[in-house]
C-alpha positions as CSV (number, residue, x, y, z in Angstrom):
1,X,-82.5,-4.6,-67.0
2,X,-82.7,-1.1,-65.8
3,X,-79.9,0.8,-64.2
4,X,-80.0,3.0,-61.1
5,X,-80.0,6.1,-63.4
6,X,-83.2,4.9,-65.1
7,X,-84.9,3.9,-61.9
8,X,-87.4,5.9,-59.8
9,X,-85.8,4.9,-56.4
10,X,-87.6,1.6,-55.9
11,X,-85.0,0.3,-53.4
12,X,-85.0,3.7,-51.6
13,X,-88.5,3.2,-50.2
14,X,-87.9,0.6,-47.6
15,X,-85.4,-0.5,-44.9
16,X,-85.2,-4.2,-44.0
17,X,-83.6,-5.4,-40.9
18,X,-82.9,-9.1,-40.1
19,X,-84.6,-10.7,-37.2
20,X,-84.5,-14.0,-35.4
21,X,-86.3,-16.9,-37.0
22,X,-89.6,-17.4,-35.3
23,X,-89.6,-20.8,-33.4
24,X,-92.6,-20.7,-31.1
25,X,-96.0,-19.1,-30.8
26,X,-94.6,-16.2,-28.7
27,X,-92.3,-15.3,-31.6
28,X,-95.3,-15.4,-34.0
29,X,-97.2,-13.1,-31.6
30,X,-94.4,-10.6,-31.9
31,X,-94.7,-10.8,-35.7
32,X,-98.5,-10.1,-35.4
33,X,-97.7,-7.1,-33.2
34,X,-95.1,-5.8,-35.7
35,X,-97.4,-6.0,-38.7
36,X,-100.2,-4.3,-36.7
37,X,-98.2,-1.1,-37.1
38,X,-98.5,1.0,-40.3
39,X,-95.9,0.6,-43.0
40,X,-94.3,-2.5,-41.4
41,X,-94.1,-6.0,-43.0
42,X,-92.3,-9.2,-42.0
43,X,-91.0,-11.6,-44.6
44,X,-88.7,-14.6,-45.1
45,X,-86.4,-14.1,-48.1
46,X,-85.1,-16.6,-50.6
47,X,-82.1,-17.4,-48.4
48,X,-84.5,-18.3,-45.5
49,X,-83.5,-15.2,-43.5
50,X,-86.4,-13.4,-41.7
51,X,-86.6,-9.6,-42.0
52,X,-88.7,-6.7,-40.8
53,X,-89.5,-4.2,-43.5
54,X,-90.1,-0.6,-42.7
55,X,-91.8,1.0,-45.7
56,X,-90.4,4.5,-45.6
57,X,-89.0,6.7,-48.3
58,X,-85.4,7.8,-48.1
59,X,-85.2,11.5,-47.1
60,X,-82.5,12.1,-49.8
61,X,-84.9,11.4,-52.7
62,X,-86.0,14.6,-54.6
63,X,-89.5,15.2,-56.1
64,X,-88.4,13.2,-59.2
65,X,-87.3,10.3,-57.0
66,X,-83.6,10.9,-57.8
67,X,-80.9,10.6,-55.1
68,X,-79.7,14.0,-54.0
69,X,-76.5,12.6,-52.5
70,X,-75.7,10.0,-55.2
71,X,-72.0,10.8,-55.4
72,X,-71.6,10.5,-51.6
73,X,-74.4,8.1,-50.8
74,X,-73.8,5.5,-48.1
75,X,-71.7,2.4,-48.9
76,X,-74.7,0.1,-48.6
77,X,-76.5,2.1,-51.3
78,X,-73.4,2.2,-53.5
79,X,-72.7,-1.5,-53.3
80,X,-76.3,-2.7,-53.7
81,X,-76.2,-5.1,-56.7
82,X,-78.4,-3.9,-59.6
83,X,-79.2,-7.5,-60.3
84,X,-80.9,-7.8,-56.8
85,X,-83.0,-4.7,-57.3
86,X,-86.7,-5.3,-56.8
87,X,-87.2,-4.1,-60.4
88,X,-84.6,-6.4,-62.0
89,X,-84.8,-9.5,-59.8
90,X,-85.8,-12.8,-61.4
91,X,-87.9,-13.9,-58.5
92,X,-89.7,-12.2,-55.6
93,X,-87.5,-11.2,-52.7
94,X,-89.9,-13.0,-50.3
95,X,-90.8,-16.6,-49.9
96,X,-93.4,-15.7,-47.3
97,X,-94.6,-12.1,-46.6
98,X,-97.0,-10.7,-43.9
99,X,-98.5,-7.3,-44.1
100,X,-101.4,-7.8,-41.7
101,X,-102.2,-9.6,-38.5
102,X,-104.8,-11.6,-40.3
103,X,-102.2,-13.0,-42.7
104,X,-100.0,-14.0,-39.8
105,X,-102.9,-15.6,-37.9
106,X,-104.0,-17.6,-41.0
107,X,-100.4,-18.8,-41.5
108,X,-100.2,-19.9,-37.8
109,X,-103.4,-21.9,-38.2
110,X,-102.5,-23.4,-41.6
111,X,-98.8,-24.1,-41.1
112,X,-97.1,-23.1,-37.9
113,X,-99.3,-25.1,-35.4
114,X,-98.8,-28.3,-37.4
115,X,-95.0,-27.8,-37.6
116,X,-94.8,-27.1,-33.9
117,X,-96.9,-30.2,-33.1
118,X,-94.7,-32.3,-35.4
119,X,-91.5,-31.0,-33.6
120,X,-93.0,-31.8,-30.2
121,X,-93.9,-35.3,-31.3
122,X,-90.3,-35.8,-32.7
123,X,-88.9,-34.5,-29.4
124,X,-91.1,-37.0,-27.4
125,X,-89.9,-39.9,-29.7
126,X,-86.3,-39.0,-29.1
127,X,-86.8,-38.7,-25.4
128,X,-88.5,-42.1,-25.3
129,X,-85.7,-43.7,-27.3
130,X,-83.1,-42.2,-24.9
131,X,-85.0,-43.5,-21.8
132,X,-85.3,-47.0,-23.3
133,X,-81.5,-47.2,-24.0
């Protein structure tokens, strides 16, 4: 396991912000729009949270990728667990990751449409049972 002192700022090259879980095709269209932009990815992490990743280097890294404000860095940086570092993690941070519109479109065709159809059929079944009762 490497420490922050041995690292080249791997976690200082992106910002990830939680987003709502996509539940319909309109939500998936927003994801396609997001990843159509440069340096943007969308992923579902191992805890099933959905995040938008902005691939952008921290302005406080020097030419050697060292933090120039290490002693007064933000609390979020200071408390980031070294075990969760993308270099030290036992598993990838992402269960699902999209970097391009084409990846999103393929996932919609291969997975999402079938899931939405199944939910719609389950909803109809419940409604039928309620009407018969």
